[in-house]
Residue frames as a rotation matrix with the C-alpha (Angstrom) as fourth column:
MET 1
0.768 -0.595 0.235 -30.80
-0.629 -0.770 0.106 23.15
0.117 -0.230 -0.966 32.09
HIS 2
0.157 -0.741 0.653 -28.83
-0.596 0.456 0.661 20.03
-0.787 -0.493 -0.370 32.96
ASP 3
0.771 0.117 0.626 -29.22
0.367 0.722 -0.587 18.41
-0.521 0.682 0.513 29.55
ILE 4
-0.099 -0.868 -0.487 -25.97
-0.384 -0.418 0.823 18.49
-0.918 0.269 -0.292 27.61
ASP 5
0.834 0.286 -0.471 -26.00
-0.528 0.171 -0.832 18.26
-0.157 0.943 0.294 23.85
VAL 6
0.515 -0.654 0.555 -23.71
0.208 0.723 0.659 15.27
-0.832 -0.224 0.508 23.38
ASP 7
0.589 -0.287 0.756 -22.90
0.802 0.085 -0.592 16.22
0.106 0.954 0.280 19.76
ILE 8
0.781 -0.313 0.540 -21.69
-0.228 -0.949 -0.219 19.67
0.581 0.048 -0.813 20.82
LEU 9
0.677 -0.538 0.502 -19.68
-0.552 0.080 0.830 18.17
-0.487 -0.839 -0.243 23.66
THR 10
0.523 -0.458 0.719 -18.22
0.537 0.832 0.139 15.50
-0.662 0.313 0.681 21.36
ASN 11
0.739 -0.207 0.641 -17.39
0.546 -0.373 -0.750 18.03
0.394 0.904 -0.163 18.63
THR 12
0.747 -0.445 0.495 -15.45
-0.512 -0.859 0.001 20.26
0.424 -0.254 -0.869 20.98
MET 13
0.671 -0.452 0.587 -13.51
-0.472 0.350 0.809 17.45
-0.571 -0.820 0.021 22.62
LEU 14
0.772 -0.426 0.472 -11.76
0.608 0.711 -0.353 15.91
-0.185 0.560 0.808 19.60
GLU 15
0.472 -0.707 -0.527 -8.21
-0.285 -0.688 0.667 17.19
-0.834 -0.165 -0.527 19.53
VAL 16
0.966 -0.260 -0.012 -6.06
0.046 0.213 -0.976 17.45
0.256 0.942 0.218 16.46
VAL 17
0.274 -0.944 -0.183 -2.29
0.961 0.275 0.018 17.17
0.034 -0.181 0.983 16.21
SER 18
0.345 -0.145 -0.927 -0.38
0.446 -0.844 0.298 20.31
-0.826 -0.516 -0.226 17.15
LYS 19
0.085 -0.357 -0.930 1.25
-0.685 -0.699 0.205 20.84
-0.724 0.619 -0.304 13.72
VAL 20
0.541 0.042 0.840 1.13
0.526 0.762 -0.377 19.36
-0.656 0.646 0.390 10.24
GLU 21
-0.387 -0.672 -0.631 3.87
-0.323 -0.543 0.775 20.24
-0.864 0.504 -0.007 7.79
LEU 22
0.550 0.807 -0.215 1.76
-0.455 0.073 -0.888 20.26
-0.701 0.586 0.407 4.65
GLU 23
0.190 -0.552 -0.812 4.66
-0.963 0.058 -0.265 19.49
0.193 0.832 -0.520 2.30
LYS 24
-0.823 -0.520 0.231 5.36
-0.565 0.795 -0.222 16.29
-0.068 -0.313 -0.947 4.25
TYR 25
-0.297 0.810 0.506 1.68
-0.220 0.458 -0.861 15.31
-0.929 -0.367 0.042 4.33
LEU 26
0.336 0.420 -0.843 1.21
-0.880 -0.179 -0.440 15.60
-0.336 0.890 0.309 0.56
GLY 27
-0.689 -0.579 -0.436 1.55
-0.712 0.652 0.260 12.52
0.134 0.490 -0.862 -1.59
LYS 28
-0.047 0.649 -0.759 0.04
-0.434 0.672 0.601 9.05
0.900 0.358 0.250 -1.58
TRP 29
-0.542 0.022 0.840 -1.55
-0.811 0.246 -0.530 7.35
-0.218 -0.969 -0.116 1.43
TYR 30
-0.625 0.362 -0.692 -2.89
-0.052 0.865 0.499 3.80
0.779 0.348 -0.521 1.67
GLU 31
0.128 0.746 0.653 -6.05
-0.906 -0.179 0.383 3.23
0.403 -0.641 0.653 3.64
ILE 32
-0.873 -0.446 -0.198 -5.50
-0.293 0.803 -0.518 0.57
0.391 -0.394 -0.832 6.31
ALA 33
-0.561 0.756 -0.338 -8.95
0.828 0.506 -0.243 0.78
-0.013 -0.416 -0.909 7.94
HIS 34
-0.856 0.360 0.371 -12.06
-0.272 -0.924 0.268 2.97
0.439 0.129 0.889 8.05
LEU 35
-0.598 0.785 0.160 -15.44
-0.041 0.170 -0.985 3.29
-0.801 -0.595 -0.069 9.64
PRO 36
-0.331 0.516 0.790 -18.31
0.882 0.467 0.064 2.29
-0.336 0.718 -0.610 7.32
ALA 37
-0.417 0.231 -0.879 -19.28
-0.297 -0.949 -0.108 4.97
-0.859 0.216 0.464 4.84
LYS 38
0.564 0.764 0.312 -21.86
0.101 0.312 -0.945 4.63
-0.819 0.565 0.099 2.06
PHE 39
0.792 -0.240 -0.561 -19.48
-0.601 -0.466 -0.649 6.18
-0.106 0.851 -0.514 -0.47
GLN 40
-0.276 -0.960 -0.041 -16.85
-0.960 0.274 0.053 3.50
-0.040 0.054 -0.998 0.26
GLU 41
0.388 0.506 0.771 -19.04
-0.511 0.814 -0.277 0.39
-0.767 -0.286 0.574 0.13
GLY 42
0.915 0.013 0.403 -17.36
0.245 0.775 -0.582 -2.42
-0.320 0.631 0.706 -1.78
CYS 43
0.726 -0.687 -0.018 -14.03
-0.520 -0.532 -0.668 -0.58
0.450 0.494 -0.744 -2.14
ASN 44
0.771 -0.637 0.015 -10.67
0.477 0.592 0.650 -2.31
-0.422 -0.494 0.760 -1.73
GLU 45
-0.110 -0.930 0.351 -7.08
0.993 -0.085 0.085 -1.24
-0.049 0.358 0.933 -2.40
THR 46
0.812 0.548 0.201 -8.10
0.547 -0.835 0.065 2.28
0.203 0.057 -0.978 -1.41
THR 47
-0.354 -0.910 -0.214 -5.59
0.932 -0.364 0.008 5.12
-0.085 -0.197 0.977 -1.65
ALA 48
0.859 0.484 -0.166 -5.69
0.470 -0.875 -0.117 8.89
-0.202 0.023 -0.979 -1.33
THR 49
-0.217 -0.927 0.306 -3.24
0.974 -0.226 0.007 11.22
0.063 0.300 0.952 -3.03
TYR 50
0.719 0.391 -0.574 -2.91
0.507 -0.861 0.048 14.87
-0.475 -0.325 -0.818 -1.99
THR 51
-0.218 -0.740 0.636 -1.33
0.962 -0.271 0.015 17.49
0.161 0.615 0.772 -4.24
LEU 52
-0.132 0.116 -0.984 -0.86
0.448 -0.879 -0.164 21.22
-0.884 -0.462 0.064 -3.52
LEU 53
0.379 0.344 0.859 -2.43
0.922 -0.217 -0.320 23.46
0.076 0.913 -0.400 -6.18
ALA 54
-0.509 -0.641 0.575 -1.12
0.655 -0.721 -0.225 26.87
0.559 0.262 0.787 -7.23
ASN 55
-0.005 0.604 0.797 -4.03
-0.195 -0.782 0.592 28.64
0.981 -0.153 0.121 -5.49
GLY 56
-0.628 -0.339 0.700 -3.17
-0.722 -0.081 -0.687 27.03
0.290 -0.937 -0.194 -2.13
ALA 57
0.496 0.816 0.297 -5.98
-0.859 0.511 0.029 24.47
-0.128 -0.269 0.955 -2.25
ILE 58
-0.588 -0.645 0.488 -5.20
-0.579 0.757 0.302 20.77
-0.564 -0.105 -0.819 -2.12
SER 59
-0.016 0.512 -0.859 -6.22
-0.883 0.396 0.253 18.38
0.469 0.762 0.446 -4.85
VAL 60
-0.273 0.026 0.962 -7.56
-0.655 0.727 -0.205 15.06
-0.705 -0.686 -0.181 -3.51
LEU 61
-0.079 0.246 -0.966 -7.60
-0.842 0.503 0.197 11.90
0.534 0.829 0.167 -5.62
ASN 62
-0.130 0.137 0.982 -9.19
-0.702 0.687 -0.189 8.87
-0.700 -0.714 0.007 -3.99
GLU 63
-0.205 0.007 -0.979 -8.84
-0.837 0.518 0.179 5.56
0.508 0.856 -0.100 -5.79
CYS 64
-0.260 0.094 0.961 -10.19
-0.633 0.735 -0.243 2.12
-0.729 -0.671 -0.132 -5.05
THR 65
-0.882 0.103 -0.460 -11.07
-0.306 0.616 0.726 -1.12
0.358 0.781 -0.512 -6.76
LYS 66
-0.338 0.865 0.372 -14.72
-0.584 0.118 -0.803 -2.04
-0.738 -0.488 0.465 -6.75
ASN 67
0.669 0.583 0.460 -16.03
-0.093 0.681 -0.727 -5.13
-0.737 0.443 0.510 -8.54
GLY 68
0.237 -0.698 0.675 -12.67
0.797 0.538 0.276 -5.48
-0.556 0.473 0.684 -10.28
LYS 69
0.357 -0.056 0.932 -12.70
0.724 -0.614 -0.314 -1.93
0.590 0.788 -0.179 -11.68
VAL 70
-0.666 -0.621 -0.414 -10.71
0.746 -0.558 -0.362 1.11
-0.006 -0.550 0.835 -10.59
LYS 71
0.520 0.835 0.180 -12.95
0.790 -0.550 0.271 3.87
0.325 0.002 -0.946 -9.26
LEU 72
-0.657 -0.740 0.144 -11.73
0.660 -0.657 -0.363 7.46
0.363 -0.143 0.921 -8.98
ALA 73
0.635 0.743 -0.212 -13.09
0.768 -0.574 0.284 10.33
0.090 -0.343 -0.935 -6.90
ARG 74
-0.459 -0.773 0.438 -11.54
0.707 -0.616 -0.348 13.76
0.539 0.150 0.829 -7.41
GLY 75
0.690 0.672 -0.269 -12.00
0.692 -0.504 0.517 16.48
0.212 -0.543 -0.813 -4.87
LYS 76
-0.087 -0.686 0.723 -10.45
0.095 -0.728 -0.679 19.48
0.992 0.009 0.129 -3.20
ALA 77
0.337 0.097 -0.936 -9.47
0.929 0.128 0.348 20.30
0.153 -0.987 -0.047 0.34
LYS 78
0.181 -0.314 0.932 -8.93
-0.009 -0.948 -0.317 23.63
0.983 0.049 -0.174 2.04
LEU 79
-0.650 -0.486 -0.584 -7.25
0.602 0.139 -0.786 24.41
0.464 -0.863 0.202 5.32
VAL 80
0.450 0.816 0.363 -9.57
0.282 -0.515 0.809 25.75
0.847 -0.262 -0.462 7.98
ASP 81
0.946 -0.276 -0.169 -6.98
0.106 -0.229 0.968 25.92
-0.306 -0.933 -0.188 10.74
LYS 82
0.722 -0.678 0.139 -3.84
0.039 -0.161 -0.986 27.54
0.691 0.717 -0.090 9.37
ILE 83
0.376 -0.591 0.714 -2.11
-0.924 -0.301 0.238 27.50
0.074 -0.748 -0.659 12.75
THR 84
0.040 -0.329 0.944 -1.94
-0.469 0.827 0.308 23.68
-0.882 -0.455 -0.121 12.98
ASN 85
-0.419 -0.028 -0.908 -2.82
-0.900 0.145 0.411 22.74
0.120 0.989 -0.086 9.36
ALA 86
-0.985 -0.023 0.169 -4.61
-0.072 0.955 -0.289 19.78
-0.155 -0.297 -0.942 10.99
LYS 87
-0.150 0.985 0.080 -8.23
0.313 0.124 -0.941 20.77
-0.938 -0.117 -0.327 10.23
LEU 88
-0.966 -0.121 -0.227 -9.37
-0.182 -0.301 0.936 20.69
-0.182 0.946 0.269 6.64
LYS 89
0.158 0.986 0.048 -12.64
-0.379 0.105 -0.919 20.71
-0.912 0.127 0.390 4.76
VAL 90
-0.878 -0.435 0.199 -12.88
-0.041 0.484 0.874 18.34
-0.477 0.759 -0.443 1.80
THR 91
0.167 0.949 -0.267 -15.36
-0.583 -0.123 -0.803 18.35
-0.795 0.290 0.533 -1.05
PHE 92
-0.806 -0.264 0.530 -16.08
0.263 0.643 0.719 15.82
-0.531 0.719 -0.448 -3.78
PHE 93
-0.191 0.835 0.516 -19.51
0.936 -0.003 0.351 17.30
0.295 0.551 -0.781 -4.54
TRP 94
-0.979 -0.194 -0.060 -19.41
0.202 -0.946 -0.252 21.07
-0.007 -0.259 0.966 -4.43
PRO 95
0.052 -0.446 0.894 -20.81
-0.454 -0.808 -0.376 22.90
0.889 -0.386 -0.245 -2.48
PHE 96
0.928 0.365 0.074 -20.83
-0.241 0.439 0.866 20.17
0.284 -0.821 0.495 0.20
TYR 97
-0.090 -0.992 0.091 -17.75
-0.572 -0.023 -0.820 19.99
0.815 -0.126 -0.565 2.40
GLY 98
0.839 0.281 -0.465 -16.87
0.182 0.661 0.728 17.45
0.512 -0.696 0.504 5.07
ASP 99
0.688 -0.595 0.415 -14.48
-0.706 -0.416 0.573 17.67
-0.169 -0.687 -0.707 7.99
TYR 100
0.657 -0.636 -0.405 -11.04
0.311 0.718 -0.623 16.08
0.687 0.283 0.669 7.68
TRP 101
0.721 -0.361 0.591 -9.23
-0.676 -0.553 0.487 16.36
0.151 -0.750 -0.643 11.00
ILE 102
0.133 -0.776 -0.616 -5.77
-0.044 0.617 -0.786 14.88
0.990 0.132 0.048 11.49
ILE 103
0.800 0.342 0.492 -5.89
-0.484 -0.115 0.867 13.54
0.354 -0.933 0.074 15.02
LYS 104
0.560 -0.718 0.413 -2.68
-0.084 0.447 0.890 11.47
-0.824 -0.534 0.191 15.08
LEU 105
0.880 -0.373 -0.294 0.40
-0.372 -0.155 -0.915 11.55
0.296 0.915 -0.275 12.89
GLY 106
0.699 -0.700 -0.144 3.60
0.713 0.671 0.201 9.51
-0.044 -0.243 0.969 12.87
ASP 107
0.400 -0.632 -0.664 6.79
0.160 -0.665 0.730 11.45
-0.902 -0.398 -0.164 13.64
ASN 108
-0.705 -0.705 -0.072 8.03
-0.026 -0.075 0.997 10.73
-0.709 0.705 0.034 10.11
TYR 109
-0.122 0.785 -0.608 4.58
-0.893 -0.354 -0.279 10.99
-0.434 0.508 0.744 8.51
GLU 110
-0.933 -0.259 -0.251 4.54
-0.341 0.861 0.378 7.23
0.119 0.438 -0.891 8.08
TYR 111
-0.492 0.857 -0.154 0.93
0.828 0.515 0.219 7.01
0.268 -0.020 -0.963 9.29
SER 112
-0.883 0.339 0.324 -2.01
-0.375 -0.925 -0.055 9.30
0.281 -0.170 0.944 9.85
VAL 113
-0.562 0.803 -0.196 -5.32
0.816 0.501 -0.290 9.00
-0.134 -0.323 -0.937 11.66
VAL 114
-0.930 0.318 0.182 -8.08
-0.210 -0.870 0.447 11.18
0.300 0.377 0.876 10.28
GLY 115
-0.552 0.792 -0.262 -11.49
0.826 0.477 -0.300 11.61
-0.113 -0.382 -0.917 11.82
THR 116
-0.261 0.574 0.776 -14.51
0.177 -0.762 0.623 13.86
0.949 0.300 0.097 11.95
PRO 117
-0.816 -0.138 0.562 -15.45
-0.452 -0.455 -0.768 15.72
0.361 -0.880 0.308 15.13
ASN 118
0.170 0.937 0.306 -18.80
-0.982 0.134 0.135 13.92
0.086 -0.324 0.942 15.30
ARG 119
-0.491 -0.558 0.669 -16.85
-0.633 0.756 0.165 10.60
-0.598 -0.343 -0.724 15.19
ARG 120
0.628 0.769 0.124 -18.95
-0.417 0.466 -0.781 9.30
-0.658 0.438 0.613 12.30
TYR 121
0.913 -0.370 -0.174 -15.99
-0.039 0.345 -0.938 8.90
0.407 0.863 0.301 9.93
LEU 122
0.516 -0.813 0.270 -12.49
-0.509 -0.037 0.860 7.64
-0.689 -0.581 -0.432 10.59
TRP 123
0.895 -0.340 -0.288 -9.57
-0.100 0.476 -0.874 6.58
0.434 0.811 0.392 8.43
ILE 124
0.515 -0.838 0.180 -6.27
-0.115 0.141 0.983 5.00
-0.849 -0.528 -0.024 9.40
LEU 125
0.966 -0.186 -0.178 -3.75
-0.200 -0.110 -0.974 5.73
0.162 0.976 -0.143 6.67
SER 126
0.446 -0.874 0.193 -0.20
0.231 0.321 0.918 4.58
-0.865 -0.365 0.345 5.98
ARG 127
0.185 -0.485 -0.855 2.52
-0.846 -0.521 0.112 5.45
-0.500 0.702 -0.507 3.47
THR 128
-0.858 -0.430 -0.280 2.80
-0.511 0.760 0.402 1.75
0.040 0.488 -0.872 2.75
SER 129
-0.157 0.872 -0.463 0.09
-0.609 0.284 0.741 -0.77
0.777 0.398 0.487 1.86
LYS 130
0.302 0.200 -0.932 0.73
0.519 0.786 0.337 -2.76
0.800 -0.585 0.134 5.04
MET 131
0.234 -0.195 0.952 0.96
-0.695 -0.718 0.024 -1.60
0.679 -0.668 -0.304 8.65
ASP 132
-0.771 -0.579 -0.264 2.77
-0.156 0.574 -0.804 -3.26
0.618 -0.579 -0.533 11.53
GLY 133
0.000 0.848 -0.530 0.25
0.453 0.473 0.756 -5.12
0.892 -0.240 -0.384 13.70
GLU 134
-0.256 -0.161 -0.953 1.51
0.964 -0.119 -0.239 -3.59
-0.075 -0.980 0.185 16.94
LEU 135
-0.986 -0.086 -0.143 1.21
0.068 -0.990 0.127 -0.05
-0.152 0.115 0.982 15.56
PHE 136
-0.507 0.862 -0.013 -2.28
-0.096 -0.042 0.994 -0.84
0.857 0.505 0.104 14.23
SER 137
0.053 0.520 -0.852 -3.32
0.821 0.463 0.334 -2.10
0.568 -0.718 -0.403 17.69
GLN 138
-0.615 -0.339 -0.711 -1.95
0.708 -0.635 -0.309 1.06
-0.347 -0.694 0.631 19.31
LEU 139
-0.960 0.274 0.053 -3.90
-0.201 -0.811 0.550 3.23
0.193 0.518 0.834 16.87
ILE 140
-0.193 0.921 -0.337 -7.08
0.286 0.382 0.879 1.26
0.939 0.074 -0.337 17.55
GLU 141
-0.072 0.116 -0.991 -6.66
0.996 0.068 -0.065 1.88
0.060 -0.991 -0.121 21.27
PHE 142
-0.900 -0.313 -0.303 -6.00
0.329 -0.944 -0.002 5.57
-0.286 -0.101 0.953 20.57
VAL 143
-0.750 0.653 0.105 -9.20
-0.294 -0.471 0.832 6.06
0.592 0.593 0.545 18.51
LYS 144
-0.048 0.716 -0.696 -11.22
0.640 0.557 0.529 3.99
0.766 -0.421 -0.485 20.98
ALA 145
-0.375 -0.185 -0.908 -10.09
0.889 -0.349 -0.296 6.35
-0.263 -0.919 0.295 23.76
LYS 146
-0.980 0.005 -0.198 -11.19
-0.062 -0.957 0.283 9.28
-0.189 0.290 0.938 21.57
GLY 147
-0.311 0.949 0.054 -14.72
-0.353 -0.063 -0.934 7.88
-0.882 -0.310 0.354 21.37
PHE 148
-0.295 0.194 -0.936 -14.72
-0.945 0.083 0.315 6.23
0.138 0.978 0.159 17.93
ASP 149
0.610 0.626 0.486 -16.65
-0.649 0.746 -0.147 2.98
-0.455 -0.226 0.862 17.40
VAL 150
-0.385 -0.894 -0.231 -13.78
-0.889 0.292 0.352 0.54
-0.247 0.341 -0.907 16.84
VAL 151
-0.290 0.364 0.885 -16.14
0.006 0.926 -0.379 -2.45
-0.957 -0.105 -0.271 16.72
SER 152
0.737 0.672 0.079 -17.44
0.141 -0.038 -0.989 -1.17
-0.661 0.740 -0.122 13.34
LEU 153
0.117 -0.786 -0.607 -13.96
-0.722 -0.487 0.492 -0.55
-0.682 0.381 -0.624 11.94
ILE 154
0.953 0.177 0.246 -13.36
0.055 0.696 -0.716 -2.20
-0.298 0.696 0.654 8.56
LYS 155
-0.048 -0.999 0.013 -9.84
-0.013 0.013 1.000 -3.28
-0.999 0.048 -0.014 7.60
THR 156
0.633 0.241 -0.736 -9.14
-0.661 -0.327 -0.675 -2.34
-0.404 0.914 -0.047 4.00
SER 157
0.627 -0.405 0.666 -7.82
0.503 0.863 0.051 -5.04
-0.596 0.303 0.744 1.71
GLN 158
0.507 -0.545 -0.668 -4.60
-0.706 -0.707 0.040 -3.93
-0.494 0.451 -0.743 0.07
SER 159
0.301 -0.379 0.875 -3.76
0.156 0.925 0.347 -7.30
-0.941 0.032 0.338 -1.48
GLY 160
0.742 0.081 0.665 -3.62
0.654 0.131 -0.745 -5.98
-0.148 0.988 0.044 -5.02
ILE 161
0.904 -0.403 0.146 -0.94
-0.350 -0.891 -0.290 -3.37
0.247 0.211 -0.946 -4.33
């Protein structure tokens, strides 16, 4: 009776930003850092580009360099919270979808922090290939306070861009 399912508690406690203007969010983002993910092993110069499709879905193009070669992953995202536009589901391998929650966003959409409610995945994104060190430190403190494992965070090399 007193046992609390930590995953359920964790899932319900991650807050998203109050509003995302989709038109401003679209476009190219540079990955500054991420939590380890099998599908990203060995990737550098990672970017994500979001484009609105005629049917209202969002096209996702992830690019990275791996072993000197450009790797592409094409997917789609759909809004699951149309009030905030901050919760999306993304798929690269239909029918499997993953959470994409925007938990922090710069006032001018100059950076974004995206995580999953179980805190397994996290991405710090920027409109430019480099991020101010002070801002990066603030974002690290923010995600740490939200329960993400910042010790495992991997800074993404953007040297080729």
